[in-house]
C-alpha positions in Angstrom: -34.7 5.7 83.8 -35.4 9.1 85.2 -36.7 11.7 82.8 -37.2 15.4 83.7 -39.9 17.5 82.0 -41.7 20.8 82.8 -44.4 20.2 85.4 -48.0 20.8 84.5 -51.1 21.4 86.6 -51.9 17.7 86.3 -48.7 17.1 88.3 -49.8 19.4 91.1 -51.4 16.8 93.3 -48.4 14.5 92.9 -46.0 17.4 93.7 -47.9 18.2 96.9 -47.8 14.5 97.9 -44.0 14.6 97.3 -43.7 17.7 99.5 -45.8 16.0 102.2 -43.5 12.9 102.0 -40.4 15.1 102.2 -41.8 17.0 105.3 -42.5 13.7 107.1 -39.0 12.4 106.2 -37.4 15.6 107.4 -39.3 15.3 110.8 -38.2 11.7 111.2 -34.6 12.7 110.6 -34.8 15.5 113.2 -35.3 18.5 110.9 -38.4 20.0 112.6 -38.2 23.6 111.4 -37.8 23.4 107.6 -40.9 23.6 105.4 -43.4 24.5 108.2 -46.8 26.1 108.1 -47.8 24.4 104.9 -44.7 25.6 102.9 -44.6 25.2 100.0 -48.3 25.8 99.5 -50.3 24.5 96.6 -50.8 28.2 95.4 -47.0 28.7 95.4 -46.3 25.6 93.4 -49.2 26.5 91.0 -47.5 29.9 90.4 -44.1 28.2 89.8 -45.7 25.8 87.3 -47.3 28.8 85.5 -44.0 30.6 85.4 -42.2 27.6 83.9 -39.9 27.1 86.9 -41.4 23.8 88.2 -40.1 20.5 86.9 -41.3 16.9 87.3 -39.1 13.9 87.6 -40.8 10.8 86.0 -40.0 7.3 85.1 -40.1 5.7 81.7 -43.9 5.3 82.0 -44.4 9.0 83.0 -45.0 8.0 86.6 -44.3 11.0 88.9 -41.2 10.5 91.2 -40.3 14.0 92.3 -40.3 17.7 91.7 -38.0 20.8 92.0 -37.8 24.4 91.0 -35.0 25.5 88.6 -34.3 29.1 87.5 -31.4 30.4 85.5 -30.5 33.9 86.7 -29.7 35.9 89.7 -31.6 35.1 92.9 -31.9 38.0 95.3 -31.6 35.6 98.3 -28.0 35.0 97.2 -27.0 38.6 96.9 -25.3 38.6 100.3 -23.4 35.7 101.7 -21.9 35.6 105.2 -19.1 33.6 106.8 -17.7 32.8 103.3 -17.9 33.6 99.7 -19.3 32.3 96.4 -16.8 30.3 94.3 -17.2 32.9 91.5 -19.5 35.5 90.0 -20.3 33.6 86.8 -24.0 33.5 85.7 -25.7 30.7 87.6 -28.8 28.6 88.0 -30.6 28.0 91.2 -32.4 24.8 92.5 -35.1 25.1 95.1 -37.7 22.9 96.7 -36.4 19.5 95.6 -38.7 16.7 96.9 -39.4 13.1 96.0 -42.1 10.7 96.8 -39.6 8.0 97.9 -40.5 5.5 95.2 -37.2 5.5 93.5 -33.6 6.4 94.6 -31.4 8.7 92.6 -33.9 11.5 92.0 -31.8 14.2 93.7 -28.7 13.2 91.7 -30.7 13.1 88.4 -32.1 16.6 89.2 -28.7 18.1 89.8 -27.2 16.5 86.7 -30.1 17.8 84.6 -29.7 21.3 85.9 -25.9 21.3 85.4 -26.7 20.3 81.8 -28.6 23.5 81.4 -26.3 25.8 83.4 -22.8 24.9 84.4 -22.7 26.9 87.6 -25.4 26.1 90.2 -26.2 27.6 93.6 -28.4 25.9 96.1 -29.1 26.3 99.8 -30.4 24.0 102.5 -31.4 24.1 106.1 -28.7 23.3 108.7 -30.8 20.3 109.9 -31.3 18.9 106.4 -28.4 16.4 106.5 -29.8 14.4 103.6 -29.6 17.4 101.3 -26.2 18.4 102.6 -24.9 14.8 101.9 -26.4 14.8 98.4 -24.8 18.2 97.5 -21.4 17.3 98.9 -21.4 13.9 97.2 -22.3 15.7 93.9 -19.2 17.9 94.3 -20.9 21.1 95.6 -18.8 23.2 97.9 -20.1 24.8 101.1 -19.7 28.5 100.5 -21.2 30.3 103.6 -24.6 31.3 105.0 -27.4 33.1 103.3 -30.7 34.3 104.8 -34.1 33.4 103.3 -37.1 35.7 103.1 -38.3 34.8 106.6 -34.9 35.8 108.0 -33.7 32.3 108.8 -30.2 31.1 107.9 -29.4 28.5 105.2 -26.1 26.8 104.2 -25.2 28.0 100.8 -23.5 25.7 98.2 -22.1 26.2 94.7 -20.7 23.6 92.3 -18.3 25.6 90.1 
């Protein structure tokens, strides 16, 4: 059983371990340019926890399994989309920085289902080399909509579910 709850500062060390695990996994899979230079930093995740945007995925014993950011509302990163179009202009939620510690499968799927339960339309982006996330999104019914550019000017593949 996977349960999702708001992350607390007590979860911060576990979240940072999940991000470290995810970075190592990405590097092993050939994704060498995503989440570099210490991103996401502890300070950044601390601010997301304080803002109420950070969530923890836990098992039935409250053991930490993963983390993600979820925000309902417009994301300025998604204002302009290139080489395609969003599926619609409905209000949407966004999912960012999904990471697990590798202890249990199904965390990504549980995260997406939980988010859809709170906001029907979701937008999410991922790096072109993050084949694992692309597979998860496409398996969950998300459609590739085009390309967006993140704050550092690098492109990401943009997805929307409905």
